[in-house]
C-alpha positions in Angstrom: 16.0 6.7 -13.2 18.1 3.9 -11.7 20.2 1.8 -14.1 20.2 -1.1 -11.5 17.6 -3.8 -12.1 14.7 -3.1 -9.9 13.3 -6.0 -7.8 9.8 -4.9 -8.7 10.4 -5.5 -12.4 12.0 -8.9 -11.8 9.2 -10.1 -9.5 6.5 -8.9 -11.8 8.1 -10.9 -14.6 8.1 -14.0 -12.4 4.5 -13.6 -11.4 3.4 -12.9 -15.0 5.3 -16.0 -16.2 3.5 -18.1 -13.7 6.7 -18.9 -11.8 5.9 -17.1 -8.5 7.5 -18.3 -5.3 7.2 -16.8 -1.8 10.5 -14.9 -2.4 8.8 -13.0 -5.3 6.3 -11.4 -2.9 6.4 -7.6 -3.4 6.4 -5.2 -0.4 5.8 -1.5 -0.7 6.3 1.0 2.0 3.5 3.6 1.7 5.2 6.8 2.9 2.6 9.1 1.3 0.8 9.9 4.5 1.4 13.6 4.1 -1.2 13.6 1.4 -3.8 12.5 4.0 -2.8 13.1 7.6 -0.9 16.4 7.4 1.5 17.1 10.3 1.0 13.7 11.8 2.4 11.9 8.8 5.8 11.2 10.4 5.3 8.8 13.2 4.3 11.1 16.1 6.5 11.6 19.1 5.7 9.5 22.2 3.5 12.3 23.6 1.5 12.3 20.3 2.8 15.6 19.1 3.8 16.1 15.4 7.4 15.7 14.3 9.0 17.6 11.4 9.2 16.6 7.7 12.9 15.8 8.1 11.9 12.8 10.3 9.7 11.5 7.5 12.4 12.0 4.9 14.9 10.2 7.1 12.5 7.3 7.6 12.1 7.0 3.8 15.9 7.1 3.3 16.4 4.4 6.0 13.9 2.0 4.6 15.0 2.5 1.0 18.7 1.8 1.9 17.7 -1.3 3.8 16.8 -3.0 0.6 13.9 -4.8 2.3 11.1 -3.1 0.2 10.6 -3.2 -3.5 8.6 0.0 -3.8 8.7 3.3 -1.9 5.5 5.3 -2.3 5.7 9.0 -1.6 4.1 12.4 -2.1 5.3 14.2 -5.2 7.2 16.8 -3.2 9.1 14.2 -1.1 9.7 12.0 -4.1 11.2 14.9 -6.0 13.5 16.0 -3.1 14.8 12.5 -2.5 15.2 11.7 -6.2 17.2 14.9 -6.7 19.5 14.0 -3.9 20.2 10.7 -5.6 18.5 8.3 -3.2 17.2 6.1 -6.0 20.3 6.2 -8.2 21.7 2.7 -8.7 19.0 1.4 -6.4 16.8 -1.7 -6.7 13.9 0.0 -5.0 11.3 1.6 -7.3 10.2 5.1 -6.3 6.4 5.8 -6.8 4.3 8.9 -6.3 0.6 9.2 -5.3 -0.9 10.8 -8.4 -4.4 11.6 -7.0 -5.7 12.5 -3.6 -9.4 12.1 -3.6 -11.4 13.6 -0.8 -11.9 10.3 1.1 -8.2 10.3 2.1 -8.3 13.8 3.5 -7.8 12.9 7.2 -7.0 16.2 8.9 -7.6 16.3 12.6 -11.2 17.3 13.3 -12.3 16.8 9.7 -15.3 14.8 8.4 -14.4 14.3 4.7 -14.6 10.6 5.0 -18.2 10.8 5.9 -19.1 11.8 2.4 -18.6 10.1 -1.0 -15.2 10.6 -2.5 -14.7 13.4 -5.1 -11.9 13.1 -7.7 -8.9 15.5 -7.2 -5.2 15.5 -7.9 -2.5 17.6 -6.5 0.4 16.0 -8.4 1.2 17.1 -11.9 2.4 14.5 -14.4 4.7 17.0 -16.2 6.5 17.7 -12.9 6.5 14.1 -11.7 7.6 12.2 -14.9 11.3 13.5 -14.9 12.1 11.7 -11.7 9.5 8.9 -11.4 7.8 6.4 -13.7 5.4 4.7 -11.4 2.3 6.3 -9.9 -0.6 5.3 -7.6 -4.2 6.1 -8.6 -6.9 5.5 -6.0 -10.7 5.3 -6.1 -13.7 4.2 -4.1 -17.0 2.8 -5.2 -20.2 3.6 -3.3 -23.0 1.7 -5.1 -24.1 5.2 -6.3 -24.3 5.7 -10.0 -23.4 9.4 -10.2 -20.5 9.2 -7.8 -19.1 6.0 -9.3 -19.5 7.4 -12.8 -17.4 10.5 -11.8 -14.7 8.3 -10.3 -14.5 6.1 -13.4 -14.4 9.1 -15.8 -11.6 10.6 -13.7 -9.7 7.3 -13.9 -10.1 7.2 -17.7 -8.8 10.8 -17.9 -5.8 9.9 -15.7 -4.9 7.0 -18.0 -5.1 9.2 -21.1 -3.0 11.9 -19.4 -0.1 9.7 -18.3 0.1 7.6 -21.5 2.4 10.1 -23.4 4.7 10.2 -20.4 5.0 6.4 -20.2 4.1 6.5 -16.6 3.0 3.1 -15.2 0.5 3.0 -12.4 -1.1 0.7 -9.8 -4.7 1.0 -8.8 -5.9 1.4 -5.2 -9.6 0.6 -4.5 -10.7 1.5 -1.0 -13.6 0.1 0.9 -16.2 2.8 1.5 -15.9 4.3 5.0 -19.7 4.1 5.7 -22.7 2.0 4.9 -23.6 1.9 1.2 -26.5 -0.5 1.4 -24.5 -3.7 1.0 -24.2 -6.2 3.8 -20.7 -6.4 5.2 -20.5 -10.1 4.3 -21.2 -9.2 0.6 -18.9 -6.1 0.4 -15.9 -8.0 -0.8 -18.0 -9.5 -3.7 -19.1 -6.0 -4.7 -15.6 -4.5 -4.6 -14.3 -7.4 -6.6 -17.0 -7.0 -9.3 -16.4 -3.2 -9.5 -12.7 -3.7 -9.9 -13.3 -6.0 -12.9 -15.8 -3.5 -14.2 -13.1 -0.7 -13.9 -10.4 -2.6 -15.7 -12.2 -4.8 -18.2 -12.4 -2.0 -20.8 -8.7 -1.1 -20.3 -6.2 -2.4 -22.8 -2.7 -3.5 -21.9 -1.1 -0.2 -22.7 -3.1 1.5 -19.9 -3.6 -1.4 -17.5 -2.5 -1.1 -13.9 0.6 -3.1 -12.9 -1.1 -4.4 -9.8 -4.0 -3.6 -7.4 -4.0 -2.3 -3.9 -7.2 -3.3 -2.0 -8.4 -4.0 1.5 -8.4 -7.6 2.6 -12.0 -8.6 2.8 -11.4 -12.1 3.8 -9.8 -15.1 2.2 -12.8 -16.0 0.0 -13.0 -12.7 -1.7 -9.2 -12.5 -2.1 -9.0 -16.0 -3.6 -11.8 -15.2 -6.1 -10.2 -12.0 -7.3 -6.7 -13.4 -7.4 -7.8 -16.4 -9.4 -9.6 -14.4 -12.0 -6.5 -13.6 -14.1 -3.4 -14.2 -12.0 -0.8 -13.4 -14.6 -2.4 -10.1 -15.7 -4.4 -8.8 -12.7 -1.9 -9.0 -9.8 -3.6 -8.4 -6.5 -2.1 -6.5 -3.6 -3.3 -5.6 -0.1 -3.3 -2.3 1.8 -2.5 -2.3 5.5 -5.1 0.0 7.0 -5.0 0.9 10.7 -1.9 -0.1 12.7 -3.4 -2.8 14.8 -1.1 -5.2 16.7 2.2 -6.6 15.3 0.4 -10.0 15.1 -2.2 -8.4 12.9 0.5 -7.2 10.6 2.1 -10.6 10.1 -1.2 -12.4 9.9 -2.5 -10.0 7.3 0.5 -10.5 5.1 0.5 -14.2 5.4 -3.3 -14.8 5.1 -3.5 -12.5 2.1 -0.5 -14.1 0.4 -1.9 -17.6 1.0 -5.2 -16.5 -0.6 -3.4 -15.2 -3.7 -2.2 -11.7 -3.0 1.3 -11.0 -4.4 1.9 -7.5 -3.0 1.6 -5.8 0.4 1.5 -2.0 0.5 1.5 -1.0 4.1 1.6 2.5 5.5 0.7 2.9 9.1 1.5 -0.7 10.0 5.1 0.1 9.1 5.4 3.8 9.8 3.9 3.6 13.3 5.9 0.5 14.4 8.7 0.8 16.9 11.3 -0.7 14.5 10.1 -0.4 10.9 12.9 -2.1 9.1 12.9 -5.1 11.6 9.1 -5.3 11.1 9.5 -5.6 7.3 12.3 -8.1 7.7 10.0 -10.3 9.7 7.1 -9.8 7.3 9.3 -11.3 4.7 10.3 -14.2 7.0 6.6 -14.8 7.6 5.6 -14.7 4.0 8.5 -17.0 3.0 7.4 -19.5 5.7 10.6 -19.0 7.8 8.6 -18.0 10.8 5.0 -18.2 12.0 3.2 -14.9 12.8 3.3 -15.8 16.4 7.0 -16.6 16.5 7.7 -13.5 14.4 6.1 -11.3 17.1 8.2 -12.9 19.7 11.3 -12.3 17.6 10.3 -8.7 17.1 10.0 -8.1 20.8 13.3 -9.7 21.4 14.8 -7.2 18.9 13.1 -4.3 20.7 14.5 -5.5 24.0 18.0 -6.0 22.7 18.0 -2.5 21.2 16.4 -0.9 24.3 13.3 0.2 22.4 10.1 0.4 24.5 7.3 -1.5 22.9 3.9 0.1 22.5 2.2 -3.0 23.9 3.4 -5.9 26.1 4.3 -9.0 24.2 1.1 -10.9 25.3 -1.1 -8.1 24.0 0.9 -7.5 20.8 0.7 -11.2 19.9 -3.1 -11.1 19.7 -5.1 -11.0 16.5 -7.5 -8.0 16.9 -8.7 -7.5 13.3 -12.0 -9.4 12.9 -11.4 -10.3 9.3 -8.2 -12.1 10.3 -10.1 -14.2 12.8 -12.4 -15.8 10.3 
């Protein structure tokens, strides 16, 4: 473990003390895609073909060394390899490992797992992870289905009991269901919020998650959850699909403005043309040093200066395409 003060620890202290400023916003790079997407986890080549694991490892090294993120989330195998080579020694970035991989994140090409309710499963083993990492991610999905949701909650309870002797902290990811569960889309954020509180209300401080990772279901839902217990239930957002670069900056800004204090982005960072520059401009946007629109322009200026071909022309990349961000 690093002897250097981690930015995550310092920022969490600021938030819990009620002294949050924009500079205390936490950014995590979710480089755990190999637990879900298989060979396409590293950003694919320009022709869409897979690239080797070494590319993914180099991307993790580069982002960690940039100092722009507070947390680096990885699979257990990649976390072990990079920890053993000393990447996180004397480093302010906190390494984290995905501790469960429920069936709704299984996204192999041609698969249909996300069409069914999630079933609990975990590849990672706490005894193997704890020697090199003290932060884990646990994820779950609620379906408005008593048996499925009971299994998920029971698995989460067992996870908390398992990690307690190892002093492993965790953050909790709650996905939106991938299909209709009988709740209107306009009410889904309310349902997710209520189920999150149901999941953690019976959990005492020794087992409580450090923060949440959830989908942005609009400013209203985010404000209500973030205001519930802002010093103890710290809300973070997940990134979801890549979208446009404008979507990335708008999501970070709108969510932070509504009370989110963490952004945990995977594909939005990993599939970008210049990941470290993207994260730098995310911070500039959150700290109100640039508007999302201006940040996209600056991003494209960077791509041009560094002879990087953008995936979209500037005009297209500066459009908001995610409906929830248009509200």
